[in-house]
C-alpha positions in Angstrom: 48.6 103.3 109.8 46.4 100.6 110.7 46.9 97.0 109.9 44.2 94.7 109.0 44.6 90.9 109.0 42.9 89.4 106.0 44.0 85.8 106.8 41.1 83.9 108.3 41.7 82.8 111.9 41.9 79.1 110.9 45.0 79.7 108.9 46.6 82.0 111.4 49.9 81.0 113.0 51.7 81.8 116.2 50.3 83.1 119.5 47.7 85.2 117.8 46.3 82.2 116.1 46.0 80.4 119.4 44.2 83.3 121.0 41.9 83.9 118.1 40.8 80.3 117.7 40.4 79.8 121.5 43.0 77.0 121.5 45.1 78.8 124.1 42.1 78.9 126.4 41.4 75.2 125.8 45.0 74.3 126.3 45.1 76.3 129.5 41.9 74.6 130.8 43.2 71.2 129.8 46.5 71.9 131.4 44.8 73.0 134.6 42.6 69.9 134.6 45.7 67.7 134.1 47.5 69.6 136.9 44.4 69.3 139.1 44.2 65.5 138.3 47.9 65.1 139.0 47.6 67.1 142.3 44.6 65.0 143.4 46.3 61.8 142.3 49.5 62.7 144.1 47.6 64.1 147.1 45.7 60.7 147.4 49.0 58.9 147.0 50.6 61.1 149.7 47.6 60.3 152.0 48.0 56.6 151.2 51.8 56.9 151.9 51.1 58.7 155.2 48.5 56.0 156.2 51.0 53.3 155.2 53.7 54.9 157.3 51.3 55.1 160.2 50.4 51.4 159.7 54.1 50.5 159.4 54.8 52.4 162.7 51.9 50.6 164.4 53.2 47.2 163.0 56.7 48.0 164.2 55.4 48.8 167.7 53.3 45.6 167.7 56.4 43.6 166.4 58.6 45.1 169.2 55.9 44.3 171.8 55.6 40.8 170.4 59.4 40.4 170.5 59.5 41.6 174.1 56.7 39.2 175.0 58.5 36.4 173.2 61.7 37.1 175.1 59.7 37.2 178.4 58.0 34.0 177.5 61.3 32.4 176.6 62.8 33.5 179.9 59.8 32.1 181.8 60.0 28.9 179.8 63.7 28.6 180.6 62.9 29.2 184.3 60.1 26.7 184.3 62.3 24.1 182.5 65.0 24.6 185.1 62.5 24.2 187.9 61.1 21.0 186.2 64.7 19.6 185.8 65.3 20.4 189.5 62.0 18.7 190.5 62.9 15.7 188.4 66.3 15.4 190.1 64.6 15.7 193.5 62.0 13.1 192.5 64.8 10.7 191.5 66.6 11.4 194.9 63.3 11.0 196.8 62.5 7.8 194.9 65.9 6.4 196.0 65.3 7.4 199.6 61.7 5.9 199.4 63.2 2.7 198.1 65.7 2.6 200.9 62.9 3.3 203.5 60.7 0.6 202.0 63.6 -1.8 202.2 64.3 -0.9 205.8 60.6 -1.1 206.6 60.5 -4.5 205.0 63.4 -5.6 207.1 62.0 -4.2 210.3 61.1 -6.6 213.0 58.4 -6.0 215.6 60.6 -7.1 218.5 57.7 -7.2 221.0 55.9 -9.7 218.8 59.0 -11.7 218.2 59.7 -12.0 221.9 56.1 -12.9 222.6 56.2 -15.6 220.0 59.4 -16.9 221.4 57.9 -17.0 224.9 54.9 -19.0 223.5 57.3 -21.5 221.9 58.9 -22.5 225.2 57.2 -25.7 226.5 56.6 -26.6 230.1 59.6 -28.0 232.0 62.0 -26.1 229.7 63.7 -22.9 230.7 66.0 -20.4 229.0 69.2 -19.1 230.5 70.5 -17.1 227.6 68.9 -15.8 224.3 70.7 -14.0 221.4 68.5 -12.8 218.6 70.2 -11.6 215.5 69.2 -11.4 211.8 72.2 -13.5 210.8 72.0 -16.3 213.4 70.2 -16.6 216.7 70.8 -19.0 219.5 69.2 -20.0 222.9 70.6 -22.0 225.7 69.0 -23.3 228.8 67.8 -26.5 230.4 65.0 -29.0 230.4 63.8 -32.0 232.5 63.8 -34.3 229.5 64.7 -34.6 225.8 61.1 -34.4 224.8 60.8 -30.9 226.1 63.8 -29.8 224.0 62.3 -31.6 220.9 59.0 -29.8 221.4 60.9 -26.5 221.8 62.6 -27.1 218.4 59.3 -28.0 216.7 57.6 -24.9 218.2 60.3 -22.6 217.0 60.3 -24.2 213.5 56.5 -23.8 213.2 56.5 -20.2 214.3 56.1 -17.4 211.8 59.1 -15.6 213.1 61.7 -18.4 213.3 63.0 -21.2 211.0 65.7 -23.8 210.8 65.9 -24.6 214.5 68.5 -27.3 215.3 70.6 -28.6 218.1 73.9 -26.9 218.6 74.8 -29.1 221.6 73.2 -31.0 224.5 74.6 -32.5 227.6 73.3 -34.2 230.7 73.5 -32.3 234.0 72.1 -32.1 237.5 69.9 -29.5 239.1 69.0 -30.0 242.9 69.8 -33.7 242.5 67.5 -34.0 239.5 68.6 -35.0 236.1 68.4 -32.3 233.5 69.4 -31.7 229.9 71.4 -28.6 229.2 70.9 -27.6 225.6 71.9 -25.0 223.0 69.8 -24.4 219.9 70.5 -22.3 216.8 67.8 -20.8 214.6 67.1 -18.0 212.2 64.7 -15.1 212.2 62.4 -14.8 209.3 61.9 -11.5 207.7 58.3 -10.3 208.4 56.7 -7.3 206.7 56.8 -4.2 208.9 
């Protein structure tokens, strides 16, 4: 026995209705298109994720290199700072030594010039028996054939650029080869001359 379906396909139900009306085919095609679109979408997303992972890896490497460079720069900066501190300490020390040297240089006497000036200050008919030159107090003792010579000697010392405050310490009359002489002792100070 053969069966005949008298129901038009539009009113059919079930699987047969889908096949007869082509809906199954359309649903399959739509499903495949949706699956293809999802596959393409997720494939592109996967490609984007892989590209992002690669960029993250590159950024991590760059970050690590930057951190290493930063640490190296920090160590170099610390070393340079320590060297600068050391140089600053040395500059302070050298500045102190320089000040001391300048002070000593300022206090330095040119003894040859001082003695030459002293010799020029001695007038005729005056002689020196003993001379003591000191920065604190200096004195000279000797003799002269008159008070005028001793007075001239005092004036010459006072007017000199190396001596000041020349005064009598003592004088007394004496004899030298039956001639009258004045034995004197003078005190004076050395002036500080630039070196």
